[in-house]
Each structure stands twice: as C-alpha cells, then as structure tokens.
C-alpha positions in Angstrom: 21.6 -38.7 -7.3 24.6 -37.2 -6.3 24.0 -34.2 -7.8 20.3 -34.0 -6.5 22.2 -34.3 -3.1 24.5 -31.4 -3.8 22.1 -29.2 -5.2 19.8 -30.0 -1.8 22.9 -29.3 0.1 23.7 -26.1 -1.4 20.0 -24.9 -1.0 20.1 -26.0 2.6 23.1 -24.2 3.4 22.3 -21.3 1.5 19.0 -20.9 3.4 20.8 -21.4 6.9 23.0 -18.5 6.0 20.4 -16.2 5.1 18.1 -17.1 8.0 21.3 -16.8 10.4 22.2 -13.3 8.9 18.3 -12.0 9.2 18.5 -12.8 12.7 22.1 -11.9 14.2 22.9 -9.0 11.3 26.4 -10.6 11.4 28.2 -12.5 8.4 28.1 -16.2 8.7 31.1 -18.0 8.7 31.7 -22.2 8.2 32.1 -22.2 11.6 28.9 -20.9 12.9 27.1 -23.2 10.5 29.1 -26.1 11.9 28.4 -25.5 15.6 24.7 -24.2 15.5 23.1 -26.5 12.7 25.0 -30.1 13.2 24.6 -30.7 9.4 25.6 -34.4 8.5 28.6 -33.4 6.2 32.0 -32.6 7.0 33.6 -29.2 7.7 35.6 -29.1 4.4 32.2 -29.7 2.4 30.6 -26.7 4.2 33.8 -24.3 3.3 33.4 -25.8 -0.2 29.8 -25.2 -0.6 29.9 -21.6 0.6 32.8 -20.8 -1.7 30.4 -22.3 -4.5 27.5 -20.1 -3.4 29.5 -17.2 -3.8 30.8 -18.0 -7.2 27.4 -18.3 -8.3 26.4 -15.0 -6.7 24.1 -16.0 -4.1 26.6 -15.1 -1.0 29.5 -12.6 -0.9 31.9 -11.4 2.0 32.6 -8.1 3.4 36.1 -7.1 3.3 36.7 -7.1 6.8 35.2 -10.5 7.5 35.7 -14.3 6.4 31.8 -14.8 7.0 29.2 -14.5 4.1 26.1 -12.3 3.6 23.5 -12.8 1.2 23.4 -10.6 -2.0 20.1 -9.5 -3.7 20.2 -13.0 -6.1 20.4 -15.0 -2.7 17.5 -13.2 -1.0 15.4 -13.7 -4.2 16.2 -17.6 -4.1 15.4 -17.3 -0.2 12.0 -15.3 -0.9 10.8 -17.6 -3.9 11.6 -20.9 -1.8 9.4 -19.7 1.3 7.2 -22.7 1.1 4.9 -21.9 4.6 4.6 -18.0 5.4 5.0 -17.2 9.0 1.4 -16.7 10.8 0.7 -13.5 12.5 0.3 -14.0 16.3 -3.5 -13.9 17.3 -2.9 -11.0 19.4 -1.8 -8.9 16.4 -4.5 -10.3 14.0 -7.3 -9.1 17.0 -5.3 -5.7 17.1 -5.6 -5.2 13.4 -9.2 -6.3 13.2 -10.4 -4.2 16.2 -8.8 -1.2 14.3 -11.1 -1.7 11.4 -14.0 -3.0 12.8 -17.0 -0.6 12.3 -14.5 1.5 10.9 -16.5 4.9 9.8 -13.6 7.4 9.1 -13.2 9.3 6.2 -11.1 7.0 3.5 -7.8 9.2 3.4 -7.7 8.8 7.4 -8.1 5.0 6.8 -5.2 5.1 5.0 -3.3 7.3 7.2 -3.9 4.7 10.1 -3.2 1.8 8.0 0.3 3.1 6.7 0.8 4.0 10.8 0.0 0.5 11.6 1.8 -1.4 9.1 5.0 0.8 10.2 4.3 -0.2 14.2 3.9 -4.0 13.3 7.0 -4.3 10.9 9.1 -1.7 12.7 10.2 -0.5 9.2 8.4 2.2 7.0 4.7 1.8 6.1 2.9 3.2 3.0 -0.3 3.4 1.5 -0.7 4.5 -1.8 -4.0 5.6 -3.6 -3.6 6.3 -7.2 -5.0 8.7 -9.6 -8.6 9.1 -9.7 -9.3 9.6 -13.4 -11.1 6.1 -13.7 -13.5 6.8 -10.8 -16.5 8.7 -10.5 -17.4 12.3 -9.0 -19.4 12.0 -5.8 -19.4 15.9 -5.4 -17.1 18.8 -5.7 -16.7 21.7 -3.3 -15.6 25.1 -4.0 -14.8 26.9 -0.6 -14.2 30.4 -0.2 -10.8 31.1 1.7 -9.1 34.7 2.2 -7.9 36.7 -0.5 -8.0 35.2 -3.9 -7.9 31.6 -2.9 -10.5 29.1 -3.3 -10.5 25.5 -1.9 -11.6 22.6 -4.5 -12.5 19.5 -2.8 -13.2 16.6 -5.1 -15.2 13.5 -3.4 -15.0 10.2 -5.4 -17.7 7.4 -5.4 -14.9 5.2 -3.7 -14.3 7.5 -0.9 -11.0 9.0 -1.9 -10.4 13.0 -1.2 -8.3 15.5 -3.4 -8.0 19.0 -2.4 -6.2 22.0 -3.7 -6.1 25.6 -3.2 -6.9 27.6 -6.6 -6.0 31.1 -7.2 -8.7 32.9 -9.2 -7.5 36.4 -10.3 -11.3 38.2 -9.7 -13.9 38.7 -7.2 -16.3 36.1 -5.7 -18.0 35.6 -2.7 -19.4 32.6 -0.6 -22.7 33.1 -1.9 -21.9 32.9 -5.5 -19.8 30.1 -5.2 -22.6 28.0 -3.2 -24.6 28.7 -6.2 -21.8 27.5 -8.4 -21.2 24.4 -6.2 -25.1 23.1 -6.7 -25.0 24.2 -10.4 -21.8 22.0 -10.9 -23.0 19.0 -9.0 -26.0 18.6 -10.7 -24.2 18.3 -13.8 -21.3 16.2 -12.4 -22.4 13.6 -9.9 -22.1 10.2 -11.0 -20.3 10.9 -14.1 -16.6 9.2 -14.6 -13.7 11.9 -14.0 -12.1 11.4 -17.2 -15.0 11.7 -19.2 -15.9 15.4 -17.7 -13.9 18.0 -19.4 -15.1 20.2 -21.8 -18.4 18.0 -22.1 -19.2 19.7 -18.7 -18.6 23.2 -20.0 -21.0 22.3 -22.5 -23.7 21.3 -20.4 -22.8 24.4 -18.0 -23.8 26.6 -20.7 -27.2 25.1 -20.7 -27.8 26.3 -17.4 -29.8 29.4 -16.7 -26.1 31.5 -15.5 -26.6 35.1 -14.0 -23.5 36.1 -15.1 -21.0 35.3 -17.8 -18.6 35.9 -15.4 -19.7 33.0 -13.4 -19.5 30.7 -16.3 -15.8 31.9 -16.6 -14.9 31.3 -13.3 -16.3 27.7 -13.5 -14.5 27.0 -16.3 -10.9 27.9 -14.6 -12.0 26.3 -11.4 -12.8 22.8 -13.4 -9.6 23.0 -15.2 -7.5 23.2 -12.3 -9.9 21.4 -10.0 -10.0 18.0 -11.9 -6.2 18.3 -12.4 -6.2 16.8 -8.8 -7.5 13.4 -10.5 -4.2 12.8 -12.1 -2.3 13.0 -8.8 -1.6 9.8 -6.4 -1.5 10.1 -2.9 1.3 8.7 -0.6 0.6 7.9 3.0 4.1 7.3 4.8 4.4 6.5 8.6 7.8 5.5 10.4 10.6 6.7 8.6 12.6 7.1 11.5 12.4 3.5 12.0 15.2 3.0 9.4 17.2 4.9 11.6 17.5 2.0 14.3 18.3 -0.6 11.6 22.2 -1.7 11.7 22.0 -2.0 8.1 22.0 1.6 7.5 24.9 2.5 9.5 26.7 4.0 6.4 25.6 7.5 6.0 25.9 8.1 2.3 23.4 5.1 2.0 21.0 6.5 4.7 21.0 9.8 3.0 20.0 8.5 -0.3 17.1 6.3 1.1 16.1 9.5 3.2 15.9 11.3 -0.3 13.7 9.0 -1.7 11.4 8.5 1.2 11.4 12.8 1.5 10.5 13.8 -2.1 7.3 11.2 -2.0 7.2 11.7 -5.6 10.1 9.8 -6.3 9.0 6.8 -4.2 5.5 7.1 -5.9 7.2 6.8 -9.3 9.1 3.9 -8.1 5.7 2.1 -6.6 3.7 3.2 -9.3 6.1 1.4 -12.0 6.1 -1.8 -10.0 2.2 -1.6 -9.5 0.6 -5.1 -10.5 -2.7 -6.4 -9.5 -1.4 -9.5 -8.2 -0.9 -10.9 -4.4 1.9 -9.7 -2.4 5.0 -9.0 -4.3 8.7 -8.4 -2.8 11.3 -6.2 -5.0 14.8 -6.7 -3.5 17.4 -4.4 -3.6 18.0 -3.4 -7.5 14.9 -4.8 -8.4 13.3 -1.4 -7.3 15.2 0.3 -10.2 15.8 2.9 -8.1 19.4 3.2 -7.2 18.7 5.1 -4.0 16.6 2.1 -2.6 19.2 -0.8 -3.3 20.0 -1.6 -0.1 16.0 -1.9 0.8 13.1 -4.5 0.1 10.0 -3.4 -0.5 7.0 -5.8 0.3 3.9 -4.8 -1.2 0.2 -5.7 -2.6 -2.5 -3.9 -3.9 -6.3 -3.6 -2.4 -9.4 -3.5 -3.9 -13.0 -2.3 -3.9 -15.3 -4.7 -5.8 -13.3 -5.5 -8.8 -11.5 -2.3 -9.2 -7.9 -2.0 -8.1 -7.6 0.8 -5.7 -3.9 1.4 -4.7 -1.4 -0.3 -3.1 0.1 -0.6 0.6 2.9 -2.2 2.0 6.5 -1.6 4.0 10.1 -0.4 3.2 12.9 -2.1 5.1 16.5 -3.5 5.1 17.0 -6.5 2.6 17.8 -8.2 5.8 14.1 -8.6 7.1 12.1 -11.6 8.3 10.4 -12.1 4.5 7.9 -14.6 5.9 6.4 -12.4 8.7 6.5 -9.3 6.5 4.7 -11.0 3.4 1.9 -12.3 6.0 1.6 -8.9 7.4 1.4 -7.2 4.2 -1.2 -9.5 2.8 -3.2 -9.5 6.2 -3.5 -5.9 5.8 -4.5 -6.0 2.0 -7.4 -8.5 2.8 -8.9 -6.3 5.8 -8.6 -3.1 3.7 -10.5 -4.7 0.8 -12.9 -5.9 3.4 -13.2 -2.3 4.8 -13.6 -0.7 1.3 -16.3 -3.2 0.0 -18.2 -2.6 3.2 -18.0 1.1 2.9 -18.8 1.0 -0.6 -22.2 -0.9 -0.1 -23.1 1.8 2.8 -22.6 4.5 0.5 -24.4 2.8 -2.4 -27.0 1.4 -0.2 -26.3 -2.4 -1.0 -27.3 -4.7 1.5 -24.4 -5.8 4.0 -23.6 -9.4 4.0 -24.1 -11.2 7.4 
C-alpha cells in the first residue's frame, strides 16, 4: 500500500511540476509546490520526491537554477496520462465551423486556410501535409502554353488535389495544338489511377488519330514530366514567426536549427511522412521526431480522410512547453471538420446525395 501511495505521490508531483512549468516557463522548485499546491506531505518529502524524479529521468534542472524542468520522458508521461482533454471554447468552435460551412474553395486553398487557422488558434506554427497522389485518380490534366518553350501542366485529381509544374519543351507548339492534345489526353486518362497510367496511356494514344508524329513525341515528354508531379507531397505552413515569441527559443543556435527545417520544407515533409500514421491524434515530443534540429519542439498531428482513404496530415509545431490538452483538442477538431468538408466535396463532385 505504501508503494502505491509513493507512486501516486510521484505522479502527482510530476504533473504539478509540468503543469506549472507550462504556465510559467520558469523552473519549478520545492518552495513553489509547497506554497501554491498545499500538498499533505512534508517539505522534505517533496524535495526527496523531486530528487527521485530527476534520478529517474523525468525532470532535470538548468545549471543556473535550483528548480526543475521536464525532460522529454517527463512530457511523454504527462501526455500519456491526460485523462480529459481541454475543450475548445464555444466561440472557437463556431469560428472554425463558420470558416468551413458551405465551403466551395479549391482544395489547395482549403488546406492553406486550415494551416492559417491552426496557427492563429494555437499561436504556434500550423501545417497541412497533402501526400503524393500516386494512388489517386485523374480528373483532368491541362497543358497551358506559356512564354517561349514553357508549358504549364496542371494535374487535378478526383480527390480535388491540384499539382502544377512548368515544363520546358525544346520545340515549337502553340495553344491550338495544346488544346487538341488536351482533349485527346483527357479522353484517355480521366478516371484512371495515376499509378497505372505510364506507358499504358502512351500505347492507347498510338491508337488515336494523331495528325503529326511530333505531337505524339510531345505528349510522351509532357506526360513523363507531368506525372512526376504525382510523387510530390505538398506542405502548407503558416505562423513560422510565432516561434520567435516563445521564450523557449531564446537560444540563437536552437532557433536557427528550427528555422532551417521549417524553411526547407522537404526536410519537414520527410519528418512528417516518416511519422505518418492512420490513427487519431499523435504527439511527437522532442527527439521522438527523429530530427535533431527539432529536438526542442513538439509536433501534434492527426490524419484527415476522404471516405475511407487517408488523404494527409495536419497539426501544429511548437515548444515542448505547450498546453498539450488544448493542442490535442484543437488538432482533433480540425481533423474531424476537414474530414466532413472533404466528404461533402467528394459527394458534390460525384453527384452523391448529401445527408441531411
């Protein structure tokens, strides 16, 4: 029984330290716990418990302070022991709902606005990751003549994702030719799985009445480059400057490393895709991200879906000293409302009746 009480005491004091540190951003000493939390144990017991928690790796203390701060292990215990999540306020929920009610924006714009709102409501960095679309289906591919030898390829998927890329074609072509190629192309590829297109489409195009052999060569070049777009993830980021306002990142080297990862979106995309899992909200604390430059950060993330297909991930990046309960609730709410928005748009595109 005494052992159980000891464990309960350790857990309670650990939760107090982390909760207080999250709110104050200052190391927590035994005096603070004694004065503010009125525990029914002696000051000596509190000091001994803090020392034990430090030995066990849940707490540490800065060299300039006698108080303690949580370690990654301590934060992990705290997050895993959260029983009840902090609810969003009614005003926050209404604000989010209003933004998506009867939403008719192109999907990329929806994702951009989502990352912006995540940042605004969390006061951290908001992100939305759309994965590669190789497993999606083609709605259409548009080839648009630009200046010189440049052609803009715009790939639109059945899920509503858009990828675009400027392709350089070393040859002469005009808008009329591209218009004809567009019509021919979309007759053959609309509704097909992107991953299955490849040489099969080139074979089918050979059966079309192509006026000039050069047009077929042009199509082969354009298709090869245009469908490389399908392998590319896209990352929407908002609020990177919010990191500057956090006292946790006063160290210039730490801040520089964090901005290096965020600015080089490919690095951050690799981190997020590595941890991409089809299950509720996930919290990555410090070194759990496996990215050394993000060891001073936590990432709260969740997936979003259209029907039974996982589409991507969204979430926030901030200091380890964050209100995890509130951030988990925020990310979870956005995940659910994006699911609802995508499913509504999918039904509208496919002509399915909307549920009342």
